[in-house]
NURODO-341522 format. One record per residue (C-alpha): residue number from 1; residue in three letters; x, y, z. Coordinates in steps of 0.25 Angstrom, whole numbers. Example, Ala and Ser with C-alpha at 12.3 -4.5 7.8 and 13.67 -1.06 7.14 Angstrom:
BEGIN
(node 1; "ALA"; (49; -18; 31))
(node 2; "SER"; (55; -4; 29))
//
This chain:
BEGIN
(node 1; "MET"; (-571; 5; -102))
(node 2; "SER"; (-578; 14; -93))
(node 3; "GLN"; (-592; 12; -99))
(node 4; "SER"; (-592; -3; -94))
(node 5; "THR"; (-591; 1; -79))
(node 6; "ASN"; (-600; 14; -79))
(node 7; "ALA"; (-611; 9; -88))
(node 8; "PRO"; (-624; 6; -79))
(node 9; "ALA"; (-626; -9; -78))
(node 10; "LYS"; (-640; -9; -85))
(node 11; "ARG"; (-633; -1; -97))
(node 12; "ARG"; (-622; -11; -98))
(node 13; "TRP"; (-631; -23; -98))
(node 14; "LEU"; (-640; -16; -108))
(node 15; "GLY"; (-628; -13; -117))
(node 16; "LEU"; (-624; -27; -116))
(node 17; "ALA"; (-638; -31; -120))
(node 18; "LEU"; (-636; -23; -133))
(node 19; "ILE"; (-622; -28; -135))
(node 20; "ALA"; (-627; -42; -134))
(node 21; "ALA"; (-638; -39; -143))
(node 22; "ALA"; (-628; -34; -153))
(node 23; "GLN"; (-620; -47; -152))
(node 24; "PHE"; (-633; -55; -153))
(node 25; "VAL"; (-638; -49; -166))
(node 26; "VAL"; (-625; -48; -173))
(node 27; "ILE"; (-623; -63; -171))
(node 28; "MET"; (-638; -66; -173))
(node 29; "ASP"; (-637; -60; -187))
(node 30; "THR"; (-627; -70; -191))
(node 31; "SER"; (-636; -82; -187))
(node 32; "ILE"; (-650; -77; -188))
(node 33; "ILE"; (-650; -79; -203))
(node 34; "GLY"; (-647; -94; -202))
(node 35; "VAL"; (-661; -100; -202))
(node 36; "ALA"; (-665; -89; -212))
(node 37; "LEU"; (-655; -93; -222))
(node 38; "PRO"; (-664; -103; -230))
(node 39; "ASP"; (-675; -93; -231))
(node 40; "MET"; (-665; -82; -236))
(node 41; "GLN"; (-659; -92; -245))
(node 42; "ALA"; (-672; -95; -252))
(node 43; "GLU"; (-677; -81; -253))
(node 44; "LEU"; (-664; -73; -257))
(node 45; "GLY"; (-658; -84; -265))
(node 46; "PHE"; (-645; -87; -258))
(node 47; "THR"; (-637; -99; -262))
(node 48; "PRO"; (-633; -109; -252))
(node 49; "GLU"; (-618; -104; -253))
(node 50; "SER"; (-622; -89; -252))
(node 51; "LEU"; (-631; -91; -240))
(node 52; "SER"; (-620; -90; -230))
(node 53; "TRP"; (-618; -76; -235))
(node 54; "VAL"; (-630; -72; -227))
(node 55; "PHE"; (-622; -75; -215))
(node 56; "ASN"; (-608; -72; -221))
(node 57; "ALA"; (-612; -58; -225))
(node 58; "TYR"; (-615; -54; -211))
(node 59; "VAL"; (-603; -61; -205))
(node 60; "ILE"; (-593; -55; -215))
(node 61; "ALA"; (-598; -41; -213))
(node 62; "PHE"; (-598; -43; -198))
(node 63; "GLY"; (-585; -50; -197))
(node 64; "GLY"; (-578; -41; -207))
(node 65; "LEU"; (-582; -28; -201))
(node 66; "LEU"; (-581; -31; -186))
(node 67; "LEU"; (-567; -25; -185))
(node 68; "LEU"; (-572; -13; -192))
(node 69; "GLY"; (-584; -12; -182))
(node 70; "GLY"; (-575; -14; -170))
(node 71; "ARG"; (-566; -3; -175))
(node 72; "LEU"; (-578; 6; -177))
(node 73; "SER"; (-583; 3; -163))
(node 74; "ASP"; (-569; 8; -158))
(node 75; "LEU"; (-569; 20; -166))
(node 76; "LEU"; (-583; 25; -166))
(node 77; "GLY"; (-588; 19; -152))
(node 78; "ALA"; (-594; 6; -150))
(node 79; "ARG"; (-609; 11; -147))
(node 80; "LYS"; (-609; 19; -160))
(node 81; "VAL"; (-604; 7; -169))
(node 82; "PHE"; (-614; -3; -161))
(node 83; "ILE"; (-626; 6; -165))
(node 84; "ALA"; (-621; 8; -179))
(node 85; "GLY"; (-619; -7; -181))
(node 86; "TRP"; (-634; -10; -177))
(node 87; "ILE"; (-639; 0; -187))
(node 88; "VAL"; (-631; -7; -198))
(node 89; "LEU"; (-635; -21; -193))
(node 90; "ALA"; (-650; -17; -194))
(node 91; "LEU"; (-648; -11; -208))
(node 92; "GLY"; (-642; -24; -212))
(node 93; "SER"; (-653; -32; -206))
(node 94; "VAL"; (-663; -25; -214))
(node 95; "LEU"; (-656; -26; -227))
(node 96; "ALA"; (-654; -41; -225))
(node 97; "GLY"; (-668; -43; -221))
(node 98; "ALA"; (-673; -36; -233))
(node 99; "ALA"; (-664; -43; -243))
(node 100; "SER"; (-670; -49; -255))
(node 101; "THR"; (-657; -53; -262))
(node 102; "VAL"; (-645; -61; -258))
(node 103; "GLY"; (-636; -49; -259))
(node 104; "VAL"; (-644; -40; -251))
(node 105; "GLU"; (-645; -50; -240))
(node 106; "ILE"; (-630; -52; -239))
(node 107; "ALA"; (-628; -37; -239))
(node 108; "GLY"; (-638; -35; -228))
(node 109; "ARG"; (-631; -46; -220))
(node 110; "ALA"; (-617; -39; -222))
(node 111; "VAL"; (-623; -26; -217))
(node 112; "GLN"; (-628; -33; -205))
(node 113; "GLY"; (-614; -39; -203))
(node 114; "ALA"; (-608; -25; -204))
(node 115; "GLY"; (-618; -20; -193))
(node 116; "ALA"; (-614; -31; -184))
(node 117; "ALA"; (-599; -28; -186))
(node 118; "LEU"; (-602; -14; -180))
(node 119; "ILE"; (-610; -20; -168))
(node 120; "ALA"; (-602; -32; -163))
(node 121; "PRO"; (-588; -25; -160))
(node 122; "ALA"; (-595; -13; -154))
(node 123; "ALA"; (-604; -22; -145))
(node 124; "LEU"; (-592; -28; -139))
(node 125; "SER"; (-585; -14; -137))
(node 126; "LEU"; (-598; -10; -130))
(node 127; "LEU"; (-598; -22; -121))
(node 128; "MET"; (-584; -20; -117))
(node 129; "ALA"; (-588; -5; -114))
(node 130; "LEU"; (-599; -9; -105))
(node 131; "PHE"; (-593; -21; -98))
(node 132; "GLY"; (-578; -20; -99))
(node 133; "GLY"; (-571; -21; -86))
(node 134; "THR"; (-584; -25; -79))
(node 135; "ALA"; (-587; -39; -72))
(node 136; "ASP"; (-598; -40; -82))
(node 137; "LEU"; (-589; -41; -94))
(node 138; "PRO"; (-589; -56; -95))
(node 139; "LYS"; (-604; -56; -93))
(node 140; "ALA"; (-606; -46; -105))
(node 141; "PHE"; (-597; -54; -113))
(node 142; "ALA"; (-605; -67; -111))
(node 143; "VAL"; (-618; -60; -115))
(node 144; "TYR"; (-611; -54; -127))
(node 145; "GLY"; (-605; -67; -131))
(node 146; "ALA"; (-618; -75; -129))
(node 147; "ALA"; (-625; -65; -138))
(node 148; "ALA"; (-617; -70; -150))
(node 149; "PRO"; (-620; -85; -150))
(node 150; "ILE"; (-634; -82; -145))
(node 151; "GLY"; (-636; -72; -157))
(node 152; "GLY"; (-631; -83; -166))
(node 153; "THR"; (-640; -94; -161))
(node 154; "ALA"; (-652; -85; -158))
(node 155; "GLY"; (-651; -79; -172))
(node 156; "VAL"; (-654; -93; -178))
(node 157; "PHE"; (-667; -94; -169))
(node 158; "LEU"; (-671; -80; -173))
(node 159; "GLY"; (-668; -82; -187))
(node 160; "GLY"; (-677; -95; -187))
(node 161; "VAL"; (-689; -87; -180))
(node 162; "LEU"; (-688; -76; -190))
(node 163; "THR"; (-687; -84; -202))
(node 164; "GLU"; (-698; -94; -198))
(node 165; "TYR"; (-708; -84; -193))
(node 166; "ALA"; (-704; -71; -201))
(node 167; "SER"; (-694; -71; -213))
(node 168; "TRP"; (-679; -72; -215))
(node 169; "PRO"; (-678; -56; -216))
(node 170; "TRP"; (-681; -55; -201))
(node 171; "VAL"; (-668; -62; -197))
(node 172; "PHE"; (-662; -49; -201))
(node 173; "TYR"; (-673; -39; -197))
(node 174; "ILE"; (-673; -44; -183))
(node 175; "THR"; (-660; -37; -181))
(node 176; "VAL"; (-666; -23; -184))
(node 177; "PRO"; (-675; -21; -171))
(node 178; "ILE"; (-663; -26; -162))
(node 179; "ALA"; (-654; -16; -169))
(node 180; "VAL"; (-664; -5; -166))
(node 181; "ALA"; (-665; -9; -152))
(node 182; "VAL"; (-650; -9; -150))
(node 183; "ILE"; (-648; 4; -157))
(node 184; "ALA"; (-658; 11; -148))
(node 185; "LEU"; (-652; 5; -135))
(node 186; "ALA"; (-637; 6; -138))
(node 187; "PRO"; (-635; 21; -135))
(node 188; "GLY"; (-640; 19; -121))
(node 189; "ALA"; (-634; 6; -117))
(node 190; "LEU"; (-621; 6; -124))
(node 191; "PRO"; (-609; 14; -120))
(node 192; "ARG"; (-603; 25; -129))
(node 193; "ILE"; (-589; 21; -132))
(node 194; "ALA"; (-580; 32; -138))
(node 195; "GLY"; (-574; 29; -151))
(node 196; "GLN"; (-559; 30; -154))
(node 197; "ARG"; (-551; 37; -164))
(node 198; "GLY"; (-547; 30; -177))
(node 199; "THR"; (-551; 26; -191))
(node 200; "VAL"; (-558; 14; -197))
(node 201; "ASP"; (-550; 4; -205))
(node 202; "ILE"; (-559; 3; -217))
(node 203; "LEU"; (-549; -5; -226))
(node 204; "GLY"; (-548; -16; -215))
(node 205; "ALA"; (-563; -17; -214))
(node 206; "VAL"; (-564; -19; -229))
(node 207; "THR"; (-553; -29; -230))
(node 208; "GLY"; (-557; -37; -218))
(node 209; "THR"; (-572; -38; -222))
(node 210; "ALA"; (-569; -41; -237))
(node 211; "GLY"; (-559; -51; -233))
(node 212; "LEU"; (-568; -59; -224))
(node 213; "ALA"; (-579; -58; -235))
(node 214; "ALA"; (-570; -63; -246))
(node 215; "LEU"; (-565; -75; -237))
(node 216; "VAL"; (-579; -79; -233))
(node 217; "TYR"; (-584; -78; -247))
(node 218; "GLY"; (-574; -87; -252))
(node 219; "ILE"; (-577; -98; -242))
(node 220; "VAL"; (-592; -97; -244))
(node 221; "ARG"; (-591; -98; -259))
(node 222; "ALA"; (-580; -108; -260))
(node 223; "PRO"; (-589; -120; -259))
(node 224; "GLU"; (-598; -115; -271))
(node 225; "VAL"; (-587; -111; -280))
(node 226; "GLY"; (-575; -119; -276))
(node 227; "TRP"; (-563; -117; -266))
(node 228; "ALA"; (-554; -115; -278))
(node 229; "SER"; (-563; -106; -286))
(node 230; "ALA"; (-558; -92; -290))
(node 231; "GLU"; (-569; -86; -282))
(node 232; "THR"; (-566; -93; -269))
(node 233; "LEU"; (-551; -91; -270))
(node 234; "ILE"; (-553; -76; -273))
(node 235; "ALA"; (-562; -74; -262))
(node 236; "LEU"; (-553; -81; -252))
(node 237; "GLY"; (-541; -74; -257))
(node 238; "ALA"; (-547; -61; -256))
(node 239; "GLY"; (-552; -63; -242))
(node 240; "ILE"; (-538; -68; -237))
(node 241; "VAL"; (-532; -56; -244))
(node 242; "LEU"; (-542; -46; -239))
(node 243; "LEU"; (-541; -51; -224))
(node 244; "ALA"; (-525; -51; -225))
(node 245; "LEU"; (-527; -36; -230))
(node 246; "PHE"; (-536; -33; -218))
(node 247; "PHE"; (-525; -38; -209))
(node 248; "VAL"; (-514; -30; -216))
(node 249; "VAL"; (-523; -17; -216))
(node 250; "GLN"; (-525; -20; -201))
(node 251; "ALA"; (-510; -21; -198))
(node 252; "LYS"; (-507; -8; -206))
(node 253; "SER"; (-519; 1; -202))
(node 254; "ARG"; (-517; 11; -191))
(node 255; "GLN"; (-531; 9; -186))
(node 256; "PRO"; (-535; -5; -190))
(node 257; "LEU"; (-548; -12; -188))
(node 258; "LEU"; (-540; -23; -181))
(node 259; "ARG"; (-527; -20; -174))
(node 260; "LEU"; (-520; -33; -177))
(node 261; "GLY"; (-512; -31; -164))
(node 262; "ILE"; (-525; -35; -157))
(node 263; "PHE"; (-522; -49; -160))
(node 264; "ARG"; (-510; -49; -151))
(node 265; "THR"; (-520; -47; -139))
(node 266; "PRO"; (-519; -60; -132))
(node 267; "GLN"; (-531; -70; -135))
(node 268; "LEU"; (-538; -60; -144))
(node 269; "GLY"; (-534; -68; -157))
(node 270; "ALA"; (-538; -81; -151))
(node 271; "ALA"; (-551; -76; -146))
(node 272; "ASN"; (-555; -70; -159))
(node 273; "LEU"; (-551; -83; -166))
(node 274; "ALA"; (-560; -91; -157))
(node 275; "GLN"; (-571; -82; -160))
(node 276; "LEU"; (-568; -83; -175))
(node 277; "LEU"; (-569; -99; -174))
(node 278; "LEU"; (-581; -98; -165))
(node 279; "GLY"; (-589; -91; -176))
(node 280; "ALA"; (-583; -100; -187))
(node 281; "ALA"; (-589; -112; -180))
(node 282; "TRP"; (-602; -107; -173))
(node 283; "VAL"; (-608; -99; -185))
(node 284; "PRO"; (-607; -111; -195))
(node 285; "MET"; (-613; -120; -185))
(node 286; "TRP"; (-626; -112; -183))
(node 287; "PHE"; (-627; -109; -198))
(node 288; "PHE"; (-627; -123; -202))
(node 289; "LEU"; (-635; -128; -190))
(node 290; "ASN"; (-646; -119; -196))
(node 291; "LEU"; (-645; -125; -209))
(node 292; "TYR"; (-645; -139; -204))
(node 293; "LEU"; (-657; -137; -195))
(node 294; "GLN"; (-665; -130; -207))
(node 295; "GLN"; (-660; -137; -219))
(node 296; "VAL"; (-658; -151; -213))
(node 297; "LEU"; (-667; -153; -201))
(node 298; "GLY"; (-678; -145; -207))
(node 299; "ALA"; (-679; -135; -196))
(node 300; "GLY"; (-687; -122; -199))
(node 301; "SER"; (-681; -108; -196))
(node 302; "PHE"; (-687; -107; -182))
(node 303; "ALA"; (-683; -121; -178))
(node 304; "ALA"; (-669; -120; -183))
(node 305; "GLY"; (-667; -107; -175))
(node 306; "ALA"; (-674; -113; -163))
(node 307; "ALA"; (-665; -125; -164))
(node 308; "LEU"; (-652; -117; -161))
(node 309; "LEU"; (-658; -109; -149))
(node 310; "PRO"; (-652; -120; -139))
(node 311; "MET"; (-638; -115; -143))
(node 312; "THR"; (-642; -101; -139))
(node 313; "ALA"; (-647; -105; -126))
(node 314; "LEU"; (-634; -113; -123))
(node 315; "ILE"; (-625; -101; -128))
(node 316; "VAL"; (-632; -92; -119))
(node 317; "LEU"; (-630; -101; -107))
(node 318; "ALA"; (-616; -105; -110))
(node 319; "MET"; (-611; -90; -113))
(node 320; "THR"; (-617; -84; -101))
(node 321; "THR"; (-615; -95; -90))
(node 322; "VAL"; (-606; -106; -94))
(node 323; "ALA"; (-595; -99; -103))
(node 324; "PRO"; (-592; -88; -92))
(node 325; "ARG"; (-590; -98; -81))
(node 326; "LEU"; (-581; -107; -90))
(node 327; "LEU"; (-573; -95; -94))
(node 328; "ALA"; (-570; -91; -80))
(node 329; "ARG"; (-565; -105; -77))
(node 330; "PHE"; (-558; -109; -89))
(node 331; "GLY"; (-555; -97; -97))
(node 332; "ALA"; (-557; -93; -111))
(node 333; "LYS"; (-548; -103; -119))
(node 334; "SER"; (-555; -115; -112))
(node 335; "LEU"; (-569; -110; -115))
(node 336; "ILE"; (-566; -106; -130))
(node 337; "VAL"; (-559; -120; -132))
(node 338; "ALA"; (-571; -127; -126))
(node 339; "GLY"; (-581; -119; -133))
(node 340; "PHE"; (-574; -122; -147))
(node 341; "ALA"; (-574; -137; -143))
(node 342; "PHE"; (-589; -137; -140))
(node 343; "LEU"; (-592; -129; -152))
(node 344; "ALA"; (-584; -139; -161))
(node 345; "ALA"; (-591; -151; -154))
(node 346; "GLY"; (-605; -146; -157))
(node 347; "LEU"; (-602; -143; -171))
(node 348; "VAL"; (-596; -157; -173))
(node 349; "TRP"; (-609; -162; -167))
(node 350; "LEU"; (-617; -154; -177))
(node 351; "GLY"; (-608; -160; -188))
(node 352; "PHE"; (-616; -173; -186))
(node 353; "VAL"; (-630; -167; -190))
(node 354; "ARG"; (-638; -176; -198))
(node 355; "PRO"; (-648; -174; -210))
(node 356; "ASP"; (-659; -181; -202))
(node 357; "GLY"; (-654; -174; -189))
(node 358; "ASN"; (-661; -170; -176))
(node 359; "TYR"; (-660; -156; -170))
(node 360; "VAL"; (-659; -162; -156))
(node 361; "VAL"; (-649; -172; -159))
(node 362; "ASP"; (-640; -165; -170))
(node 363; "VAL"; (-641; -151; -167))
(node 364; "LEU"; (-645; -147; -153))
(node 365; "PRO"; (-634; -153; -145))
(node 366; "ALA"; (-623; -150; -155))
(node 367; "SER"; (-627; -135; -156))
(node 368; "LEU"; (-627; -134; -141))
(node 369; "VAL"; (-613; -139; -140))
(node 370; "ALA"; (-608; -130; -150))
(node 371; "ALA"; (-616; -118; -144))
(node 372; "PHE"; (-609; -121; -130))
(node 373; "GLY"; (-596; -121; -137))
(node 374; "MET"; (-599; -107; -143))
(node 375; "ALA"; (-603; -101; -130))
(node 376; "LEU"; (-590; -106; -123))
(node 377; "ALA"; (-581; -101; -134))
(node 378; "PHE"; (-587; -88; -138))
(node 379; "VAL"; (-587; -80; -125))
(node 380; "PRO"; (-573; -82; -121))
(node 381; "SER"; (-567; -79; -135))
(node 382; "LEU"; (-576; -67; -136))
(node 383; "GLY"; (-572; -61; -122))
(node 384; "THR"; (-557; -64; -125))
(node 385; "ALA"; (-557; -57; -138))
(node 386; "ILE"; (-563; -45; -133))
(node 387; "GLY"; (-557; -44; -119))
(node 388; "VAL"; (-543; -45; -123))
(node 389; "ALA"; (-544; -33; -132))
(node 390; "ARG"; (-539; -19; -129))
(node 391; "ALA"; (-550; -9; -124))
(node 392; "GLU"; (-548; 0; -136))
(node 393; "GLU"; (-549; -12; -146))
(node 394; "THR"; (-562; -18; -140))
(node 395; "GLY"; (-570; -15; -153))
(node 396; "VAL"; (-559; -21; -162))
(node 397; "ALA"; (-558; -33; -153))
(node 398; "SER"; (-574; -34; -153))
(node 399; "GLY"; (-574; -33; -168))
(node 400; "LEU"; (-562; -43; -169))
(node 401; "VAL"; (-569; -54; -161))
(node 402; "ASN"; (-582; -52; -168))
(node 403; "THR"; (-575; -53; -182))
(node 404; "SER"; (-568; -66; -178))
(node 405; "TYR"; (-582; -72; -175))
(node 406; "GLN"; (-588; -67; -187))
(node 407; "ILE"; (-577; -70; -196))
(node 408; "GLY"; (-577; -84; -190))
(node 409; "SER"; (-592; -85; -193))
(node 410; "ALA"; (-591; -81; -207))
(node 411; "VAL"; (-579; -89; -211))
(node 412; "GLY"; (-583; -101; -203))
(node 413; "LEU"; (-597; -101; -209))
(node 414; "ALA"; (-591; -99; -223))
(node 415; "ALA"; (-581; -111; -222))
(node 416; "VAL"; (-591; -120; -215))
(node 417; "THR"; (-602; -117; -226))
(node 418; "ALA"; (-592; -120; -237))
(node 419; "LEU"; (-589; -133; -230))
(node 420; "SER"; (-604; -136; -229))
(node 421; "SER"; (-606; -133; -243))
(node 422; "VAL"; (-595; -142; -248))
(node 423; "VAL"; (-601; -154; -240))
(node 424; "ILE"; (-616; -151; -244))
(node 425; "GLY"; (-612; -149; -259))
(node 426; "SER"; (-624; -150; -268))
(node 427; "GLY"; (-633; -157; -258))
(node 428; "THR"; (-646; -152; -253))
(node 429; "GLY"; (-651; -163; -245))
(node 430; "ALA"; (-651; -165; -229))
(node 431; "GLU"; (-639; -174; -230))
(node 432; "SER"; (-630; -165; -238))
(node 433; "LEU"; (-634; -152; -230))
(node 434; "THR"; (-631; -160; -217))
(node 435; "SER"; (-618; -164; -222))
(node 436; "GLY"; (-614; -150; -225))
(node 437; "TYR"; (-619; -145; -212))
(node 438; "SER"; (-612; -155; -204))
(node 439; "ALA"; (-599; -151; -211))
(node 440; "ALA"; (-602; -137; -207))
(node 441; "PHE"; (-603; -141; -193))
(node 442; "ILE"; (-590; -149; -193))
(node 443; "GLY"; (-583; -138; -200))
(node 444; "ALA"; (-587; -128; -189))
(node 445; "ALA"; (-583; -138; -179))
(node 446; "VAL"; (-569; -138; -184))
(node 447; "VAL"; (-569; -123; -183))
(node 448; "ALA"; (-573; -124; -169))
(node 449; "ALA"; (-563; -135; -166))
(node 450; "VAL"; (-552; -126; -172))
(node 451; "GLY"; (-556; -115; -164))
(node 452; "GLY"; (-555; -123; -151))
(node 453; "LEU"; (-541; -127; -155))
(node 454; "ILE"; (-536; -113; -158))
(node 455; "ALA"; (-542; -108; -145))
(node 456; "VAL"; (-534; -119; -138))
(node 457; "VAL"; (-521; -114; -145))
(node 458; "THR"; (-523; -98; -145))
(node 459; "LEU"; (-531; -95; -132))
(node 460; "ARG"; (-523; -94; -119))
(node 461; "GLY"; (-530; -102; -108))
(node 462; "ALA"; (-526; -98; -94))
(node 463; "ARG"; (-536; -103; -85))
(node 464; "PRO"; (-543; -92; -77))
(node 465; "SER"; (-544; -92; -62))
(node 466; "ALA"; (-557; -94; -55))
(node 467; "SER"; (-557; -80; -51))
(node 468; "VAL"; (-557; -74; -65))
(node 469; "SER"; (-565; -62; -65))
(node 470; "GLU"; (-577; -60; -74))
(node 471; "ALA"; (-571; -48; -81))
(node 472; "GLU"; (-560; -58; -85))
(node 473; "LEU"; (-569; -68; -91))
(node 474; "ALA"; (-570; -61; -105))
(node 475; "THR"; (-555; -61; -106))
(node 476; "VAL"; (-550; -74; -99))
(node 477; "ASP"; (-537; -79; -105))
(node 478; "ALA"; (-535; -66; -112))
//
């Protein structure tokens, strides 16, 4: 892409800052609500079972519409879609912050997710336009990759600060000034990419999003109404049918949201599966860690957020220094497998949390082990999933890898929440809650362990030579 080699260095790095900010905010908006959930539950009247929909409404809209966002990015131009996404995200943030009922809150979160679905694939397309074919590409991927888990963990801290010293609506309003700044800077910092001719697969977008929503709804509701209830079976059945219809539509469409042949690209399917399972293990971890810190250990909103800052520091260090060096030496497969192993180990460790536990003993070391694993696995799986795609399908590949992570997050959290609810039952004391949260951590650990095993089987593992170039780091083993 010509923009990458001709763009002035300062413009490229400013553009990367905006792209990283996009990834930071998109992921932050999935985590910043964590410490605010108890206050939102009390004020808006959420039930314990429906509370996870503050998260799921965002993630379902995000994950379900990402492929559409990627397609629009390819058709209309990445910069236009990037800016439009920020406008939608800001509007959703205002709606969610001003909500006075459960329904409006969930609607606002869904609008936020729709905006994020436009931003994320466009951001990756812009990153490739700025840095594709340059020696700085691995460095750009490292910055972009680090922005995701940093946004997730930093969101917890910011949510604590805002909830403690302002009020819970500010966990949404904080996005608005960031959006205004990005929209103002984007035209001068980001390259203009010409759109392609084509049409939008509306039926594919509808069936994919509705199928995912029905599937997650069935999993979330099952502990409350029963797995064999008509409501659960209808929701799960509808989800499976709609997702099957989505793939049928994609197979028959002349211009599908997702060209199914893309999965024949070596390593793409395996890398996306790794991202899906990372989301399914990582997101439940921070969700239940927040609840354990506040509802069992009695930490306030600010303290709970601050307690997770060490994870952010470790992720930054590991993604920007440790992971690239290990990737050059051992290759993507080895790093992804090792990352899943560390993540699973940290989650098993968290599974031993106690009702009378201590942050330094029960939480800190285990969370750092898990964070190190996330850092090792995230960058090579992301780089492989994007780097192996054809140039004209960068937007679709970007949407696909983001979809994989978000679908994993939504389904993983729904499944682990269901497991935790069954274990907690009708108990409300510290012992009952701790048992449920412990089960959640162990469930997420199983997901991470399965991810590691699947990576061993599905990823190719040719060891790179010591002279591997920097530009190859993002696509090692591809």
